[in-house]
Structure formats: structure tokens, C-alpha cells
N, C-alpha and C positions, 0 to 999 in steps of 0.2 A: 173300615177305610172307605168303602163305597158310600156309605151314608154321609160322611164328611164332605165328599166331592159333590154330592147331590145338593147338600145344604148350601154350599158356597155358590154353586151354579144358580140355584133358585134365588139367592140373595142378589146376585148380579142382575138377573132378569128383572127383579122387582125395581132396582135402581134405574135401569135403562128403559123403563116401561113407556115413557112418552117421547123418547128420543127421535123416533122416525117422524112423528107428527111435528115436532119442533123443527127438524131439518126440512121437511116439506114446506112448512109455513115460511121458513127463511128463503127457500128457493122460489116460492110462488111469484114474487115480483119479477124476478129474472125470467121466469117462464112466460109471464104475461108480456113483458117488454119484447122478448124474442118473437112471440107470436104476432105482436103488433108490427114489428119491423118486417117480418115475412109477409104479412098481409099487405103492407104498404108497397112492397116490391111487386106483389101480385097485381095491385091496382095500377102501378106504373106500367107493367107489361101489358095489361089489358088496354090501358089508354094508348100506348104505342100501337097496338094492333088495331084499335078503333080508328085512330088517325090515318093509318095506312089504308085500311079498308074504305074509309070515307073518301079519301083522295082518289082511290081507284074507281069507285062508283061515280064520283063527280066527273072525272076525266072521260070515263066511258060514255056518260050521258052528254057531255060537252062535245065530243067528237061526232055524235049522231045528230045534234041539234043544228038548226039553221044559224048562220053567223050572227044575225041580229038578236036572236034570243039565247045565244049560247051561254052567256054569263049567268042569266037567271036560272036556266035549266041546270047548269052545272052546280050552282050553289044549292039549289033545291035538292038535287040528287045526293050531294055530299052530306046534307043534314038529315035526309030521309030515314036512314036506319040507325042513327045514333040513339042510345038510351037517353031518357030525359035528364038524368043527372049530368051528362056530358054535353047535351045539346044547348043548355043555357048560355054558356060562355064560348061556344064553338064559333070559329071564324073560318069561312070558306072563301077563297079567292081563286078565280079562274082567269086565264088569259091565253093569248096566242091566236094566230090565224090558222096556219097550216099545222103547226105542232102545238096542240092544246095542252096546257099544263093546269094542274090544280094543286093548291096548297091548303091544307087543313091544319088549324091550330086548336088544340084542346088543352085543358088544364087537368092535372092529376088531383083527384080528391084526397083529402086527408082522412084516412080510416073509413069514413062512411060517405059513399057517394051522395051528393045532393046537399051536403051541409056547407063545408068550406073547401076551397081548393088551394093548392100550393101556387104561389105567384109565378112559377117557372113554367113556360109553355112547352108543349110537346108538339112537334110538327110532323105532318105526313105529306109526302110529295108524290106526284104521279104525272106522267105525260104520255101522250099518244098522238099519232099522226091523224089528221082529219080524215074521215071516211068520205070516199067519193060517191057521188050519185051515179047510179047505173041507168039513167034516163036515156 
């Protein structure tokens, strides 16, 4: 009786031999798409972080600069620490007299930074009160 059960089990294993490979190959496209979507959300979050940080840096430099050169200093500081893939299409605008504001616009790259970007902008905003001279 035992021999019959072993023979039936061995025959079943022989028929199911490549089943795991076939199931894995069938799931591979879904796994790749899921990883691509997760990576795209990581790039979106990183772009949001970069935009906020660039706006903070820009407004910090703008509040310390003289009024005549504030805009140029602010824009330069906003672009200074951006990675090259985000710096190409970045827009930094600064304004205000007593309350200095900075607005940074970046675009989210599609899967690989530096190739193509989504046409939807991501904005970072910051503001601070002008620093007084202690002369």
C-alpha cells in the first residue's frame, strides 16, 4: 500500500515540475509595474522635498541680502543645492520688501532623473521677515 502512494506522489510531482517557474513568469510584469509605480512616488516625494528646501534656502539668502540685489541672491541660493536633473527646468522667483517670499517650481522626472519630466509642476513656498541691520 505504501508503494502505491509513493508512486502516485512521484507522478504528481513530475507533472507539476515547472509550475512555479510559469507562475513566477506570469507575475513578473505585475511585479515590475508595481516597482515602477513605487519608484515614481519616491521621485515625487523627493521632488517635493527639494522644492521646499530650495525655497527655504532662497528666502533665507534673500532676507540677508541688500534690497537692490535681493532677487538675484535669492534665485542663486534657490538653485545652488539642486541636483543637476532638477536644476535644468527649475524656476525660482523671489519678491517682497519687508516680508520676503520665494517660490520654487520643479518638475517630477519620469522614472529616470534627467531624461524626461512630467508636465505637472511641483511648487515650494517659503517666506520670512527681512533681517534688520544692527549698525
